[in-house]
C-alpha positions as CSV (number, residue, x, y, z in Angstrom):
1,M,-161.4,121.9,-74.5
2,N,-158.1,121.6,-76.3
3,R,-155.0,119.8,-75.1
4,F,-152.2,121.2,-72.9
5,S,-150.5,122.7,-75.9
6,E,-151.6,124.7,-79.0
7,F,-148.6,123.1,-80.8
8,D,-147.4,119.7,-81.8
9,F,-146.6,117.4,-78.8
10,G,-145.4,114.0,-77.8
11,L,-143.2,111.9,-80.1
12,S,-144.1,113.8,-83.2
13,W,-142.8,116.9,-81.5
14,I,-139.6,115.2,-80.6
15,M,-139.1,114.2,-84.2
16,T,-139.2,117.8,-85.2
17,Q,-136.0,118.5,-83.3
18,F,-134.0,116.3,-85.6
19,H,-133.6,119.0,-88.3
20,Q,-130.7,119.8,-90.5
21,D,-128.8,121.7,-87.7
22,W,-129.6,119.6,-84.7
23,L,-125.9,118.8,-84.1
24,L,-125.5,122.4,-83.1
25,D,-127.7,121.7,-80.1
26,A,-126.3,118.4,-78.9
27,D,-123.5,115.9,-79.6
28,T,-125.8,112.8,-79.6
29,A,-129.4,111.9,-80.5
30,A,-130.0,111.0,-76.8
31,G,-128.5,114.3,-75.7
32,L,-130.8,116.2,-78.0
33,V,-133.9,114.4,-76.7
34,A,-132.8,115.0,-73.1
35,K,-132.3,118.7,-73.8
36,Y,-135.8,119.1,-75.2
37,L,-137.3,117.0,-72.4
38,A,-136.1,119.7,-70.0
39,H,-138.7,122.1,-71.6
40,P,-140.7,124.0,-69.0
41,A,-144.0,122.4,-69.9
42,E,-143.8,119.2,-67.8
43,Q,-146.8,117.7,-69.6
44,D,-144.5,117.5,-72.7
45,V,-142.5,114.8,-71.0
46,V,-145.5,112.8,-70.0
47,A,-146.9,113.0,-73.6
48,V,-143.7,111.9,-75.1
49,R,-143.4,108.9,-72.8
50,R,-147.0,108.0,-73.4
51,D,-146.5,107.9,-77.2
52,A,-143.2,106.1,-77.0
53,V,-144.6,103.4,-74.7
54,A,-147.6,102.9,-77.0
55,L,-145.3,102.3,-80.0
56,L,-142.8,100.1,-78.0
57,E,-145.6,97.8,-76.7
58,K,-147.4,97.3,-80.0
59,L,-145.1,97.6,-82.9
60,P,-142.0,95.6,-84.1
61,S,-138.6,97.1,-84.3
62,N,-138.6,97.4,-88.1
63,T,-141.9,99.3,-88.1
64,L,-140.5,101.6,-85.4
65,E,-137.5,102.3,-87.6
66,V,-139.7,103.1,-90.6
67,L,-141.7,105.6,-88.6
68,W,-138.7,107.3,-87.0
69,D,-136.9,107.5,-90.3
70,A,-140.0,109.0,-92.0
71,G,-140.8,111.5,-89.2
72,A,-137.3,112.8,-88.4
73,E,-135.4,114.7,-91.1
74,Y,-131.9,113.9,-90.0
75,L,-132.0,110.9,-87.6
76,P,-128.5,109.4,-86.9
77,S,-127.6,106.0,-88.4
78,R,-128.7,102.7,-86.7
79,R,-125.1,102.2,-85.7
80,L,-125.3,105.2,-83.4
81,I,-128.9,104.8,-82.0
82,G,-129.6,101.1,-82.3
83,T,-132.6,99.3,-83.6
84,G,-136.1,100.8,-83.6
85,T,-136.9,99.1,-80.4
86,E,-133.7,100.1,-78.7
87,W,-134.0,103.8,-79.7
88,T,-137.7,104.0,-78.7
89,A,-136.8,102.4,-75.4
90,K,-134.0,104.9,-74.9
91,V,-136.6,107.7,-75.4
92,V,-138.7,106.2,-72.6
93,E,-135.6,105.9,-70.4
94,L,-134.8,109.6,-71.0
95,C,-138.4,110.5,-70.1
96,D,-138.2,108.5,-66.9
97,A,-135.0,110.2,-66.0
98,R,-136.6,113.6,-66.4
99,L,-139.7,112.6,-64.6
100,S,-137.6,111.4,-61.6
101,T,-136.4,115.0,-61.1
102,M,-139.9,116.5,-60.9
103,A,-141.5,117.1,-57.5
104,N,-144.9,116.5,-58.9
105,V,-145.3,114.4,-62.0
106,P,-148.3,115.8,-64.0
107,V,-151.1,113.4,-65.0
108,L,-152.7,113.8,-68.4
109,S,-156.4,114.2,-68.2
110,A,-159.5,115.2,-70.2
111,A,-158.7,116.0,-73.8
112,D,-155.0,115.0,-73.3
113,T,-156.1,111.4,-72.9
114,E,-158.1,111.2,-76.1
115,D,-156.7,108.3,-78.2
116,G,-159.1,108.9,-81.1
117,W,-160.5,105.3,-81.3
118,G,-163.8,106.7,-82.6
119,H,-162.0,108.3,-85.5
120,S,-159.9,105.3,-86.6
121,D,-161.6,104.9,-89.9
122,A,-161.1,108.6,-90.8
123,V,-157.5,108.5,-89.8
124,I,-156.8,105.3,-91.7
125,A,-158.5,106.7,-94.8
126,E,-156.3,109.8,-94.7
127,I,-153.2,107.6,-94.4
128,E,-154.3,105.5,-97.3
129,A,-155.0,108.6,-99.4
130,T,-151.4,109.8,-98.9
131,Q,-150.1,107.9,-101.9
132,S,-146.9,110.0,-102.1
133,L,-145.6,108.1,-99.0
134,A,-143.6,104.9,-99.4
135,A,-145.8,101.7,-98.9
136,D,-143.9,100.7,-95.8
137,V,-144.5,104.1,-94.2
138,R,-148.2,104.0,-95.0
139,A,-148.3,100.4,-93.6
140,G,-146.5,101.5,-90.4
141,L,-148.9,104.4,-89.9
142,I,-151.9,102.1,-90.4
143,D,-150.5,99.6,-87.9
144,C,-150.0,102.5,-85.4
145,A,-153.6,103.6,-85.9
146,R,-155.0,100.1,-85.4
147,L,-152.7,98.9,-82.6
148,C,-151.5,101.9,-80.7
149,A,-153.9,104.9,-81.1
150,P,-155.4,106.6,-84.1
151,E,-154.6,110.0,-82.5
152,L,-150.9,109.2,-82.4
153,A,-151.0,107.8,-85.9
154,F,-152.6,111.0,-87.1
155,R,-150.0,113.2,-85.6
156,L,-147.3,111.0,-87.1
157,L,-149.0,111.3,-90.5
158,L,-148.9,115.1,-90.3
159,R,-145.3,115.0,-89.3
160,V,-144.4,112.6,-92.1
161,M,-146.2,114.8,-94.6
162,V,-144.0,117.8,-93.5
163,V,-140.8,115.8,-93.9
164,D,-141.9,114.2,-97.2
165,R,-142.9,117.5,-98.8
166,V,-144.3,115.7,-101.8
167,T,-147.9,115.4,-100.8
168,S,-150.2,118.0,-102.3
169,L,-153.3,118.8,-100.5
170,T,-156.5,120.1,-102.0
171,P,-158.4,122.7,-99.9
172,E,-161.1,120.0,-99.4
173,R,-158.6,117.4,-98.0
174,Y,-157.0,120.0,-95.8
175,A,-160.5,120.8,-94.4
176,R,-160.9,117.0,-93.6
177,L,-157.6,117.0,-91.8
178,E,-158.7,120.1,-89.8
179,A,-161.9,118.4,-88.9
180,I,-160.1,115.3,-87.6
181,G,-157.8,117.6,-85.6
182,A,-160.7,119.5,-84.1
183,D,-162.4,116.2,-83.1
184,L,-159.1,115.2,-81.5
185,H,-159.0,118.5,-79.6
186,Y,-155.8,119.7,-81.2
187,G,-154.6,123.3,-80.7
188,E,-154.4,125.8,-83.5
189,F,-151.0,125.0,-84.8
190,V,-151.0,121.1,-85.1
191,V,-152.8,120.5,-88.4
192,D,-151.6,124.0,-89.5
193,N,-148.1,122.5,-89.9
194,V,-149.2,121.0,-93.2
195,R,-151.1,124.0,-94.6
196,F,-148.2,124.9,-96.8
197,L,-148.9,121.7,-98.8
198,I,-152.2,123.0,-100.1
199,D,-152.1,123.1,-103.9
200,S,-152.5,126.8,-104.9
201,E,-153.3,126.0,-108.5
């Protein structure tokens, strides 16, 4: 059984909203997050909150900044959004505000609660293999895998690969990523986000 969505979800999904033209959708970073938390799939909000709380509870502010900066293409300056801890806490606050308007708050269950602890070695190996990423980004992802959840770290790795656009994947390595995604019960279009990085030569 797959998760509630065939697509990316949680904090890695929120990061995708900070694209080149995001200011056309909202005046502030918080406004953009609030807009997308109003998405009809209420599980989205719960998943975003779950990810943000996991990061907030386990990682220091500077590591949070590294992960946000690596996963979002056009995140505003720290002067506008605060430290990594402050910004991640703001995301949790926005989730809570949205959840407070729901008559029935959904509860994640079954595949949606899979943290991937049984796949931590495989996830960390893929992070370490992504040598195109800056050392602090790899270190932050590894800390996330060890302290927060390997599943969250894997989604963030996929997101960072998309933003970085330097990593080249062999068909064999892409197959490994797909296998991890299948083990984590991802939908069809999660690992597929990095398919374009497969080396065609």
